[in-house]
N, C-alpha and C positions, 0 to 999 in steps of 0.2 A: 504494500500500500504506500502510495506517495503522499507526503504531507506538504502543504504549502504554508510558508511562514506568513502570518497575518501582519501586514504593515500597520503600525500605529498611525492613526490619522493625525495630521497637523492642524491645530486649531489656531486661528488668527483672531486677535483682539485689537480693539482701538483703546488708546489711553484717554483719560479725561483731559480737558484743555488745561494747558499750563502756559506761563509766560514764555514767549519765544526767546531763546538765548542769543539770537543773532540780530533781530530787528526789534527795536523798542516799540512798545505799544501794540504788538501783535501777539497772538496766542498760537501754540503749536499742539497738534495731535499726531500720534504715531500709530501705525499698525505694527503689531509685534507678534512673534511666534517663538516657541521654544525650540532650540536646537538640541536634540537628544536622540539617543539610540544609534543603531548601526548606520542609518541613512543620513546622519547629521552632516557629514562632509558633503555629500551630493546635494542635499537641500541647501546648504550654505553656498555652494557654488552657483546653483541656479538663482537663488535670491540675490546674490552679489551682482550677477550679470543683469538682474532686473532692478538694481538701484538700492538694494538693502545694505545695511551696515550691521556689524556685530558688536554687542557689549555683553561680556560674560557669556552665558549660554542663550542669549536672546538675539534674534535678528529683528531689525526694525527699519521702517521707512516712514517719512513724513506723509500725512494725509490731511494737511491743514485746510480747513474750509476757505475758499476764495483766495488761496495763496499758493503759488507754485515757485516760490523763490529758491528753495533748495533743489539744486540741479546736480545729479550724480556726474562725476567727472573722472576720467582715466587718461593715462598716457600710453599710446601705442609704442612700445619699446623699439620696434624695428624702424620706426619713422622719426623718432625723436633725435634732434640735433641741438645741443645747448648753444644759445646765442652768446655774444661777447660777455654780457653781464654774468651769465651763469658760469662761463668758463673762468671768469675772474674770481667768483666765489669758490670754485673748485681749487684754484691755485692758492687762494688765501688760506684754505684749510688743508693744504696738502700734507701738513705734518701730522694730521690726525690719522689714526688707524681704526678701522671698523671691524668688529668681530661678531659673528653670529653666535649667540649663546642660547641655552634652553630657556623656556618661559618659566623661570623660577625667580621670584622676587628676592632682592637682597637689600640689606640696610643701606649700602652705598647708593644703590639706585634710588631708594626712597628719600634719602637726604637730598639728592639732586632734584628729585621730583618736587620736594617741598620748597627748595629755593626757587625753582621755576614758577611754581604756583604763586609764591609771594611776590615775585617780580612782575609776572605777566597777568595773573588772574586772581589777585588778592581778595576780590569781592565775590568770587565764584564758589560754588559748592565744593569743587575738588580741593580747594585750599584747606578745607577742614578734614580731609581724609586722613585716617590713621594708617599705620603700617599694615594692619590687617585688611583695611579697605583696599590699599594699594596691592597687596598680595592677591586679593580676590580678583582685581582688575587684570592682573597679569596671568594668574594661574587657573582661574575658572574658565576654561575654554574646552569645548568638546571637539575641536578641530586642530589641525596642525598649526601651531603658533610658535614663534620664536622672538627673541629680542636681538637687536643689533646694538652693541655698545660702542661708543666712540671715545677713544682715549688720546690724550696729548702725549708728547714725548716723555713726560715724567710719569706716564701711566695713570694719570688722574682721569676719572670718568667725567667727561664734559657733555655727553649727549647720549640719548637712548631712544630707541624706536621699537614699539611693539608691533609685530607684523603677523598677519595671517597669510598662509600659503594656500592659494586657490588652484583649481585645475588649470586655469588660464592666466594666472598672474599672482602678484603680491598685493596685499591690501594693507595700507598704512592705518593701523587702528588708533595709535596715539604716540606722539613723540614729545620729548621734553629735553631741555638742555640748559647750559649755563647762559643766562640772559645777559650777564655782564662779564666780559673777559677779553682775552686776546683774540679769540676766534669769533668771526662775524658770520651772520646769516646762517646759523647752524640748522635752522629749520629747512631752509632751501637746500643746504648741503646734504641733509638727511635724505631728501627726495632724490637728489642726484645719485646718491649711493644706492637707493632702492632700485633705480633704473638699471644700474650696473649689476646689482644682484639678480634682478629678473633676467637680464641679458645672459648672465653666466649660467642661469638655471634653464635657459631656453624657454622662458615664459613670455608671452606676447604683451602683457599689460601690467601697469601699476595703477591700482585703484586708490584715488585720493579722497574718497568720501564725497561730501557735498560742497558745491560752489554756490555762494550767494552773492549775486552781482552787487547788491546794495550794502554788503558788509565789507569794510576795509580789511578786516582780519582774514577774509577769504580771498582777497585779490591776488595773492601770490600764486595761487593754483593755476591761473591762466598764463603764467610765465613759461610754463613747460609746453612749448609748441613743437609740433602739432599736438593738440589734445582732442579728446572726444567727449561729448556730453550726451546724456540720455535724454532724448527729446522726441516727443511724439511716439513713444514706445520702441525706439530704436537708438542705438549708438551712432552718432553722426559726428563727423569732423567739425570742430569749431574753427571758424575763420578768424583772421586777425582782427576783424571789426566786430567780433562777437556773434556773427550770424552762424548758421549751421548749414551744412551741405545736405543734399537729399539722402534719405536713408537707403542703405543697401537692402535689397529685397529679402535676402536670407536672414539678415539681422532682424528685420521687421517681423518675419514669420516666427523667428525664435522668441523675440520679446513677447509676441502675442501668446505663444505657447506657455511661457513662464507666467504671464499675467493670468492665464486661465486657471492656475492653481489657487488664486485668491478668490474668496467669496466677495460678494458685493459688500461695500462698506456698511450699508444698512443692516446687513445680516451679521455683522461682527459684534460680539458682546464687548462691553468695556472691561479693561483689565482692572 
């Protein structure tokens, strides 16, 4: 007798409205689902290509009423060529060494994380995180995740990036670094390093999360040209003027297939 494994269904929920972290005066809502079980890697891959992000064992995407400001963005590794400004940032930080390490939290990382939060996001929720909160952020992952540590010639930790490995790329989950010091533009340098890591792994994309045109904090993401944004249900090249090219037919079909796994928003219970 043959037995078939019964797949656990994925339930999607919408969160209650909360203040938007990017645009003052607006509220945000998210659709969320749990990443768990033997199919979590495959589900995470599909959802990432459909514009979802991961936090701990949850995948989420914005479903804000009357607002489409959060736009998923990624870098096609094979097409990317750093411009003069990006090459200058790479040269400025050439003394740094990046090393991939397991997704295991350390006190050294947490101390850097605290300094970064105090310098850049002192009024944010993450500034109050304890070591145990930080450890959960790093280690509570149902998929293949690693950290890249950046050290100066004296082997001091000056930057760190939490990265998810997808079937078609690397996803930057969260990065932090010394906000004041001899090394400049470390956030941008981290992304340049991610592109090189993806290239070495033979992966075609680096996922950068969401780009918000009206948010100055998000402006740096469009420096990495050419880049692609998820628009109209498909990944499309972003032009230098901010417009997008026509969607590739296969990409559109794929995006529609991914979207079909989601129930209608009106059918989603609140988390």
